[in-house]
C-alpha positions, 0 to 999 in steps of 0.5 A: 462947103460953105461959101463964108469959108472961103475967104478965111481959108483964102486968107489964111494961105496967103498968111503961110506963104508970107512965113515962108517966103521972108527966109532971104539972104538976110536971114542967113547971116547968122549961119555964116562960120565965124572969121576967127581961127586958131593957129594951134594943132596936134603935135605929132607924135614921135615913133617909139615902137612903130608909127602904127602902136604909137598913133594908137597909144596917142588916141588912149592919152591925148597930147597937149597942143602946140603953142602957135600964138601971142601969150595972152596977159592971164597965161604969162608965164616964165621964159628964159633968154637964149641968144637974144631972144625969149624962150617960154620955159613951158608952153601953155596949152592951147585947147583940149583935144577932143574926145574922138580925135580922128572923127575930123581927120576921117572926114580929110580926103586921103591922096592916093599913094604910088608904088614905088618905081624909082631906079638907083645909081648905086644900089644897096642891098639892105637884106630884109630890112630893105626900105621896098618893104616900106609903103609910102616913098618920097624925095628931098629936093634943092636948086641942084635938082633943076626944073622937074616933072612934078606930076610925073614924080609923084607917079613914080613914086614920090608921095611927098617931098622935102623942098629946101627952103633956107641956108643960114640967115640970108640964102634962099634956095631960088628954086624953093618957090617954084617946087613949093608950088608945083609939088602941092599942084602935082598932089605931094605933101610938101614939106620945107627944110632949113640947112642950118648954118653954125656960125649965126645966131639961132633966132637970126636962123629961124627969122630967115625960115619964117619969112621965106616959109609959108605957113600953111596947115597943109604942109609936113613939119618944117625941117632942121638939117644938122650935119657937117659940111666940109664945103661951108666956109663956117669952120668952126666946130661948136661944143656939144652942148653949144650945139644943142642949145642952138637947135633948142633955140631954132625949133621952139621958134618954129614950133610957135610959129608954125604949131607944128614940132620941127623933124630933125634930120641928121647924118652918122657923123654929126649923130654921133659928136653931138646928138646921141640919147638928144631930142628924144621927144621929136621926130627924126630922119636919118640919112643912112645910105649904107645901112639900115638906120638900126646899124648907124643909130642904134636906139634912135627912133625914127620918122624917116629914112633917106636910104640914097643920095643916087636915086634916078627918075622919069621927071628929074635930070640926074640924081635925086635923094630917096626917102622912106616913111616908117609905118604903113600906108594907113599910119602915114594917112593917120600921120598926115590928118594929125599934123 
C-alpha cells in the first residue's frame, strides 16, 4: 500500500462516521405517531344462532361501523326529533372495516379465564341446559354488595362484571367509581349499566350516564336495564310504543357517544309486555333464574344470561347475581376484541 493513499482512506472514514452519527433525536420526530385518533369502533355482532357462527358470518360480511363523532358538514343527514333531542335517521359510515378484521385482535393479550367456583344459596337444576356447561361466567354488582375483594372474586370465576353506574337522571351509585377502578385493577372485563326510570326523559338519563361513565375503549358495551320496579316512586306504566321509543332515544345517544351498541337487560314480565319481537339488532342480557332462557323468552337470541340472584362467593359478603356468556372461551375473546 502506498503512503499517499492513507489520507484519502482516513478522510473517507470520517465522512462515513459523520453520516452515521447524524441520526439523533431530531431525526426520529417523523416517526412519532399522530395524536389524532378515531372514536369509531366496530359494532359487536348480535348472536343469531350461536356466537361462533355469528363471528364467522361477520368476517365474511363486514358490518358498518358505529358512529361516535360529530357530524361532518359533508355528511349532513336527516334527523328526527324525539323527547327534545335530534336522533339521526341513519348512521353514517365512519370508515371501512379492514380486509382482515381479526389481524389487530390477534395482537391483543387475552386475559386468563377462571373456572366457575361460585356457590348458590338456592341452586336450581337446569338439567342439560345448565349454565355450568358454558365457559365464561361473571357477576353484576351495585352498592348493595359493599366493599369487595375483587382479586379474589375474579379467581372464583368472575371473568367479567357489569357495575351499576346510574339510575334515572340524577342518581349515581355511591360505589360505582370504586368498583369501576378495582374491577379493572383485578383484571376483569367490566362494563357499566343504567337502571331506566320511566318518569324521566330518555335524553336526560342518557346525558346523566355519559356524564358519569368514562369513555374507556377497553370497557364492555353499556347496558340499559329495563324492568318493572314495584319499589320505585314512578308508578306510571307507559304504553309499549312509548317504552320502545324512550329506549331507542337512550340507546342511540349512548351508541353515538361510546361507539358501541348497548346491551338490553330485562326480566320476564317486562319483556312479555314490551319487548317480544323488538330490537332484533341489539344484544340481550336475560334474567331467568328458574328455567333456561329458551323456555322463558322463546325465540329470543341472547348474549348474557343472569341465572341466579343468590350466588355466594369468596370476596363478597352476602349474595351476588351470577351471569354467563353465551359461547365458548374462544367466542368470548373474539367478542371482547371486536368491542
